[in-house]
Backbone as CSV, one residue per row, in Angstrom:
resi,resn,N_x,N_y,N_z,CA_x,CA_y,CA_z,C_x,C_y,C_z
1,GLU,137.108,172.375,40.587,136.264,174.051,40.936,137.196,174.703,39.906
2,ILE,138.608,175.095,40.185,138.554,176.353,39.443,138.414,176.240,38.002
3,TYR,139.310,175.119,37.871,139.414,174.626,36.628,138.001,174.742,35.609
4,THR,136.815,174.317,36.407,135.323,174.509,35.801,135.483,176.020,35.916
5,MET,135.747,176.625,37.016,135.296,177.784,37.075,136.089,178.829,35.807
6,TYR,137.377,178.678,35.248,137.911,179.148,34.193,137.707,178.490,32.793
7,LEU,137.173,177.299,32.555,136.298,176.879,31.392,134.405,177.422,30.936
8,TYR,134.057,177.784,32.779,132.982,178.654,32.382,132.947,179.923,31.603
9,ASP,134.200,180.350,32.505,134.620,181.946,32.174,134.858,181.935,30.585
10,GLY,135.781,180.961,30.204,135.837,180.491,28.989,134.624,180.489,27.763
11,LEU,133.830,179.370,28.389,132.905,179.390,27.847,132.134,181.097,27.308
12,ARG,131.387,181.406,28.869,131.144,182.300,28.719,131.982,183.848,27.529
13,MET,133.051,184.114,27.278,133.408,184.582,26.622,133.189,184.468,25.016
14,LEU,133.570,183.049,24.926,133.408,182.502,23.409,131.939,183.097,23.251
15,GLY,131.392,182.787,23.839,129.888,182.652,23.781,129.605,183.973,23.238
16,LEU,129.732,185.207,24.374,129.786,187.018,24.285,130.359,187.273,22.680
17,VAL,131.890,187.211,22.108,132.382,186.775,21.210,130.940,186.544,19.683
18,SER,131.211,185.399,19.907,130.479,185.020,19.057,128.269,185.792,19.000
19,LEU,128.136,185.778,19.660,126.980,187.106,19.173,127.563,188.517,19.175
20,ASN,128.569,188.936,19.621,129.027,189.894,18.803,129.607,190.211,17.791
21,THR,130.435,188.849,16.463,130.217,188.484,15.931,128.899,188.808,14.920
22,LEU,127.942,187.977,15.000,127.599,187.848,14.549,126.070,188.939,14.476
23,VAL,125.878,190.251,15.669,125.678,191.333,15.684,126.544,192.051,14.384
24,GLY,127.749,192.197,14.490,127.903,193.365,13.761,127.674,192.546,12.202
25,SER,128.192,191.118,11.973,127.676,190.697,10.603,126.401,191.104,10.199
26,VAL,125.502,191.476,11.071,124.242,191.362,10.949,124.919,193.665,9.770
27,ASP,125.464,194.137,11.109,125.587,195.635,10.576,125.755,195.298,9.570
28,LEU,126.713,194.765,9.351,127.409,195.014,7.390,126.818,194.408,6.218
29,PHE,125.695,193.730,6.591,125.217,193.105,5.574,123.642,194.722,5.458
30,SER,123.754,195.099,7.038,122.654,196.669,6.449,123.142,197.546,5.744
31,GLN,124.334,198.041,5.044,124.721,198.681,4.472,124.319,198.651,3.447
32,LYS,123.991,200.049,2.749,123.933,200.385,1.148,124.506,200.461,0.385
33,VAL,124.551,200.279,-0.782,125.675,199.684,-1.788,125.431,200.533,-3.132
34,ALA,125.984,201.389,-3.532,125.401,201.515,-4.789,127.083,201.747,-5.773
35,PHE,126.321,202.610,-7.210,127.717,202.344,-8.387,127.607,203.495,-8.761
36,ILE,128.321,203.628,-9.464,128.754,205.182,-11.054,129.004,204.628,-11.443
37,ALA,128.660,204.482,-12.695,130.211,204.728,-14.087,131.252,206.135,-14.366
38,SER,131.724,206.676,-13.469,132.461,207.760,-13.999,132.789,207.997,-15.254
39,ASP,133.425,207.669,-16.061,133.347,207.525,-16.952,132.099,208.020,-18.132
40,GLU,131.593,206.922,-17.825,129.797,207.551,-18.769,129.418,209.288,-18.031
41,VAL,129.592,209.645,-17.309,129.532,210.790,-16.014,130.306,211.953,-17.124
42,ARG,131.341,211.317,-17.222,132.410,212.553,-17.758,132.084,212.730,-19.567
43,GLU,131.521,211.548,-20.440,131.480,211.846,-21.225,129.781,212.986,-21.400
44,ARG,129.014,212.247,-20.557,127.486,213.398,-20.756,127.388,214.726,-20.114
45,PHE,128.638,214.763,-19.398,128.316,216.193,-18.201,129.526,217.259,-19.715
46,PRO,128.260,217.782,-20.007,128.486,219.511,-21.226,130.309,219.707,-20.195
47,GLU,130.560,220.269,-18.735,131.944,220.556,-18.776,132.935,219.921,-18.701
48,ALA,132.580,218.755,-18.819,133.006,218.170,-19.013,134.435,217.652,-20.009
49,LYS,133.058,217.660,-20.918,133.359,218.100,-22.905,134.062,219.427,-23.457
50,GLN,134.059,220.517,-22.439,134.656,221.409,-22.242,135.786,221.498,-22.434
51,ALA,136.306,221.011,-20.944,137.571,220.801,-19.856,138.317,219.923,-21.572
52,LEU,137.907,218.814,-21.796,138.333,217.743,-22.940,138.915,218.906,-23.853
53,GLN,138.218,219.545,-24.855,138.639,220.876,-25.509,139.899,221.380,-25.663
54,ARG,139.280,221.915,-24.154,140.150,222.972,-24.069,141.498,222.471,-23.788
55,ILE,141.838,221.089,-23.144,143.179,220.297,-22.944,143.449,220.094,-24.099
56,GLN,142.340,220.122,-25.287,143.316,219.657,-26.575,143.636,220.490,-26.989
57,ALA,142.984,221.555,-27.033,143.540,223.051,-27.489,145.212,222.969,-27.461
58,TYR,144.959,223.077,-26.179,146.507,223.218,-25.150,147.855,222.465,-26.029
59,VAL,147.231,221.266,-26.243,148.107,220.107,-26.721,147.934,220.540,-28.372
60,GLU,147.164,220.518,-28.974,147.528,221.242,-30.065,148.486,222.424,-30.545
61,GLU,148.226,223.230,-29.939,149.039,224.797,-30.096,150.353,224.367,-29.335
62,TRP,150.645,222.883,-28.805,151.794,222.390,-28.144,152.548,221.919,-29.248
63,LYS,151.615,221.185,-30.172,152.131,220.284,-31.213,152.686,221.399,-32.628
64,ARG,151.733,222.511,-32.792,152.360,223.222,-33.402,153.493,224.037,-33.348
65,GLU,153.729,224.082,-31.980,154.726,225.145,-31.922,156.610,224.021,-31.806
66,LEU,156.088,222.715,-31.728,156.457,221.828,-31.747,157.071,221.607,-33.855
67,GLU,155.939,221.522,-34.223,156.451,221.722,-36.091,157.163,222.811,-36.506
68,VAL,156.535,223.711,-35.851,157.270,225.012,-36.569,158.987,225.064,-35.854
69,MET,159.278,224.370,-35.310,160.669,224.404,-34.323,161.236,223.126,-36.047
70,LYS,160.367,221.695,-35.696,161.529,220.663,-36.353,161.518,221.469,-37.911
71,ILE,159.927,222.176,-38.633,160.615,222.858,-39.359,161.629,224.014,-39.857
72,THR,162.000,224.652,-38.819,163.238,225.772,-38.785,164.202,224.747,-38.895
73,LEU,163.884,223.839,-37.823,165.558,222.559,-37.836,166.015,222.570,-39.214
74,GLU,164.747,221.884,-39.681,164.782,221.443,-41.042,165.603,221.945,-42.532
75,ASN,165.041,223.404,-41.627,165.532,224.003,-43.323,166.974,224.594,-42.703
76,LEU,167.578,224.815,-41.365,168.779,225.300,-41.047,169.404,224.525,-41.608
77,GLU,169.005,223.239,-41.815,170.078,221.857,-41.855,170.330,221.580,-43.413
78,LEU,169.322,221.970,-44.143,169.146,221.967,-45.625,169.918,223.205,-45.973
79,GLU,170.432,224.592,-45.380,170.915,225.611,-45.292,172.223,225.007,-44.920
80,ILE,172.687,224.201,-44.320,174.279,224.181,-44.297,174.788,223.358,-44.227
81,LYS,173.650,222.369,-45.773,173.883,221.055,-46.052,174.643,222.106,-48.479
82,LYS,173.402,222.759,-48.075,173.862,223.894,-49.424,175.097,224.769,-49.569
83,ASN,174.742,225.049,-48.295,176.710,226.307,-48.271,177.723,225.757,-47.264
84,ARG,177.609,224.650,-47.305,178.806,224.364,-46.315,180.367,224.384,-47.358
85,LEU,179.854,224.773,-48.894,181.361,224.453,-49.886,181.737,226.089,-49.701
86,ILE,180.285,226.820,-49.742,180.830,228.462,-49.943,181.480,229.309,-48.827
87,TRP,180.651,228.360,-47.453,180.867,229.354,-45.988,182.119,229.617,-45.936
88,THR,182.833,230.441,-45.089,183.989,230.590,-44.305,183.806,229.359,-43.181
89,ASP,184.766,229.087,-42.336,184.852,227.639,-41.303,183.955,228.062,-40.082
90,GLU,184.090,230.460,-40.372,183.316,230.841,-39.144,181.820,230.761,-39.104
91,GLU,181.331,231.027,-40.579,180.008,231.107,-41.029,178.929,229.805,-40.266
92,ARG,180.311,228.641,-40.783,179.243,227.282,-40.822,179.663,227.203,-39.027
93,ARG,180.902,227.825,-38.377,180.376,227.367,-36.925,178.927,227.652,-36.167
94,ILE,178.977,229.015,-36.722,177.781,229.984,-36.381,176.608,229.353,-36.449
95,LYS,176.227,227.985,-37.764,174.719,227.891,-38.152,174.852,226.941,-37.709
96,GLU,175.782,225.958,-37.283,175.996,224.205,-36.507,175.912,224.956,-35.447
97,THR,175.920,226.309,-34.296,175.332,226.344,-33.294,174.375,226.910,-33.184
98,GLU,173.550,227.395,-33.925,172.029,227.411,-33.874,171.549,226.790,-34.312
99,MET,171.917,225.499,-34.755,171.158,223.887,-35.551,171.205,223.668,-33.527
100,VAL,172.390,223.914,-32.880,172.561,222.594,-31.346,171.542,223.830,-30.615
101,ALA,171.668,224.887,-30.777,171.165,225.468,-29.837,169.348,225.266,-30.086
102,LEU,169.043,225.424,-31.364,167.619,224.991,-31.783,167.284,223.657,-31.538
103,ARG,167.698,222.381,-31.756,166.992,221.859,-31.344,167.293,221.223,-29.588
104,LYS,168.284,221.501,-28.719,168.144,222.293,-27.524,167.268,222.523,-27.044
105,LYS,166.346,223.852,-27.874,165.259,224.122,-27.395,164.080,223.327,-27.480
106,ARG,164.255,222.668,-28.778,163.201,222.265,-29.360,162.965,221.015,-28.088
107,SER,163.775,220.250,-27.583,163.838,218.667,-27.288,163.605,219.126,-25.516
108,ASP,164.228,220.551,-25.226,163.339,221.078,-24.022,162.031,221.520,-23.728
109,PHE,161.517,221.899,-25.111,159.955,222.441,-25.263,159.382,221.289,-25.005
110,ALA,159.945,220.366,-25.827,158.941,218.944,-25.561,158.805,218.632,-24.344
111,SER,160.170,218.159,-23.898,159.870,217.627,-22.289,159.266,218.853,-21.091
112,SER,159.790,219.545,-21.646,158.511,220.628,-19.987,157.549,219.971,-20.532
113,HIS,156.899,220.414,-22.019,155.152,220.569,-21.612,154.840,218.490,-21.480
114,PHE,155.719,217.397,-22.341,155.000,216.500,-22.258,155.480,215.461,-21.017
115,GLU,156.558,215.494,-20.669,156.947,214.425,-19.891,156.440,214.496,-18.448
116,PRO,156.516,213.404,-17.368,155.615,214.053,-16.147,155.914,215.352,-15.856
117,ASN,154.808,214.776,-14.881,155.204,216.005,-14.162,154.829,217.620,-14.789
118,GLY,154.579,217.608,-16.583,155.239,218.682,-17.596,153.935,219.486,-17.359
119,GLU,153.736,220.611,-18.493,153.281,221.261,-18.252,152.057,220.640,-19.045
120,TYR,151.548,219.931,-19.604,150.572,218.909,-20.049,149.641,218.217,-18.765
121,ASP,150.167,217.543,-17.674,149.908,217.079,-16.236,149.458,218.465,-15.444
122,LYS,150.118,219.282,-15.475,149.900,220.250,-14.476,148.162,220.696,-15.446
123,THR,148.598,221.020,-16.290,146.658,221.465,-17.468,145.772,220.732,-17.084
124,VAL,145.729,219.835,-17.505,145.297,218.643,-17.207,144.389,218.741,-15.320
125,VAL,145.422,219.253,-14.019,144.837,218.758,-12.441,144.694,220.781,-12.925
126,ALA,144.584,221.350,-13.553,143.919,222.746,-13.367,142.217,222.469,-13.752
127,ILE,142.617,221.439,-15.076,140.931,221.886,-15.798,140.135,220.950,-14.983
128,TRP,140.828,219.619,-14.565,140.041,218.615,-14.144,139.652,218.898,-12.907
129,LYS,140.314,219.384,-11.791,140.081,219.138,-9.960,138.502,219.615,-10.334
130,PRO,138.197,220.823,-10.801,137.444,221.295,-10.518,135.503,220.426,-11.136
131,ILE,136.070,219.995,-11.793,135.274,219.280,-12.674,134.733,218.190,-11.463
132,GLU,136.026,216.955,-11.707,136.316,216.188,-10.257,135.583,216.259,-9.371
133,GLU,135.997,217.670,-8.051,134.763,218.612,-7.507,133.256,218.319,-7.320
134,LYS,132.836,218.713,-8.673,131.578,219.196,-8.932,130.982,217.433,-9.109
135,ILE,131.693,215.820,-9.937,131.183,215.011,-9.710,130.969,214.036,-8.599
136,PHE,132.340,214.643,-7.798,131.865,214.006,-6.157,131.087,214.947,-5.593
137,ALA,131.145,215.924,-5.661,129.518,216.409,-4.901,128.308,216.020,-5.220
138,ALA,128.392,215.932,-6.453,126.467,215.602,-6.709,127.294,214.257,-6.530
139,THR,127.872,212.932,-6.840,127.666,212.121,-6.046,127.105,211.356,-4.414
140,SER,128.092,212.351,-4.063,127.659,212.873,-2.612,126.698,212.978,-2.240
141,ALA,126.120,214.175,-2.603,124.773,214.393,-2.539,123.475,213.485,-3.013
142,VAL,123.996,212.820,-3.891,122.480,211.719,-5.052,122.467,210.470,-3.048
143,ALA,123.827,210.259,-3.012,123.935,208.905,-2.342,123.541,209.223,-0.837
144,ALA,123.943,210.463,-0.126,123.130,210.948,0.529,121.470,210.960,0.918
145,ALA,120.961,211.591,-0.106,119.451,211.081,-0.614,118.596,210.209,-0.662
146,GLU,119.855,209.049,-1.339,119.187,207.910,-2.084,119.893,207.179,-0.267
147,GLY,120.182,207.522,0.507,120.723,206.754,1.922,121.671,205.477,2.081
148,PHE,122.680,205.803,0.704,123.575,204.726,0.271,124.837,205.282,1.731
149,ASP,125.541,203.950,2.043,126.861,204.169,2.450,128.377,204.206,2.203
150,TYR,128.276,203.155,1.043,129.146,203.432,0.135,128.444,203.476,-1.531
151,VAL,129.743,204.402,-2.433,129.627,204.546,-3.672,130.839,203.657,-3.704
152,PHE,130.443,202.718,-5.269,131.604,202.308,-5.758,132.008,202.896,-7.539
153,ASP,132.867,202.912,-8.275,133.071,203.700,-9.459,133.223,202.251,-10.249
154,LYS,133.052,201.880,-10.888,132.671,200.796,-11.839,133.894,200.625,-13.299
155,SER,134.630,202.001,-13.392,134.909,202.590,-14.238,136.241,202.534,-14.400
156,LYS,136.285,202.899,-12.125,137.555,202.514,-12.060,138.324,201.140,-11.318
157,MET,137.330,200.284,-10.624,137.391,199.040,-10.628,136.408,197.829,-10.832
158,PRO,136.870,197.158,-11.492,135.666,195.785,-12.513,134.795,194.984,-10.769
159,ILE,133.899,195.486,-11.278,132.438,195.289,-10.340,131.992,194.120,-10.982
160,PRO,132.940,192.364,-10.353,131.555,191.234,-11.580,130.334,191.429,-11.503
161,TYR,129.784,191.812,-11.633,128.206,191.731,-11.153,127.478,192.843,-10.484
162,THR,126.565,193.821,-10.875,126.189,194.631,-10.477,125.215,195.046,-11.268
163,ASN,123.668,194.935,-9.958,122.298,195.567,-10.186,122.271,196.888,-10.799
164,TYR,121.315,197.224,-11.697,121.373,198.080,-12.163,120.161,198.946,-11.252
165,LYS,119.490,198.870,-10.586,119.032,199.400,-9.424,119.529,200.215,-8.406
166,PHE,120.714,199.492,-8.385,121.900,200.343,-7.348,122.738,201.250,-8.190
167,ASP,122.741,201.811,-9.583,123.400,202.960,-10.202,122.917,203.986,-10.114
168,LEU,124.060,204.680,-9.785,123.522,205.846,-9.416,123.659,207.006,-10.931
169,THR,124.030,206.924,-11.622,125.073,207.700,-13.064,123.934,208.626,-13.548
170,VAL,122.807,208.018,-13.649,121.808,208.919,-14.409,121.769,210.042,-13.191
171,LYS,121.500,208.975,-11.807,120.937,210.617,-11.111,121.545,212.010,-10.922
172,VAL,122.633,211.476,-10.377,124.349,212.159,-10.671,124.542,213.234,-11.720
173,LEU,124.145,212.062,-12.968,123.776,213.189,-14.838,122.746,213.925,-14.398
174,LYS,121.632,213.798,-13.752,120.572,214.871,-13.176,121.111,215.944,-12.466
175,LYS,121.365,215.368,-11.270,122.264,216.299,-10.104,123.460,217.532,-10.841
176,LEU,124.076,217.080,-12.084,125.178,218.156,-12.238,124.095,218.950,-13.499
177,GLY,122.942,218.381,-13.720,122.534,219.397,-14.666,122.346,218.854,-15.806
């Protein structure tokens, strides 16, 4: 009799767990999911285009500075080669020291601007952060207005199949202006 009572309690518990799982999965399927293509939003959002141009302007300026340093270095090397027989040891040593310092300056400039966590990375973050915040805010507003629970970015993660009636990209672009 005790055995059947435990069996009955166990079956009742299994029934409750099954019912809870069934109800929970119905809840899961009732959530609305949409997607955006953030790369397309960035390509078509005017502020993002301007940001890319600003970043490119910084990069071009830094490359010009590196090129000027390179030309100065090449000219100094050529000067040392031309005058190595004419100069005294002290003059030659001064120019070689100058050349070593210029190489180091160029190398330091390149690494401080283009290596990870350098000036380039900091500039990109500073310029892109407000734009990403606007895109996020517009996406959130559109998703909330449309009643979506989740919005995936198909630019960042592959989605094997999408029904384009759940694509919020155009609506996000309209919200951005």
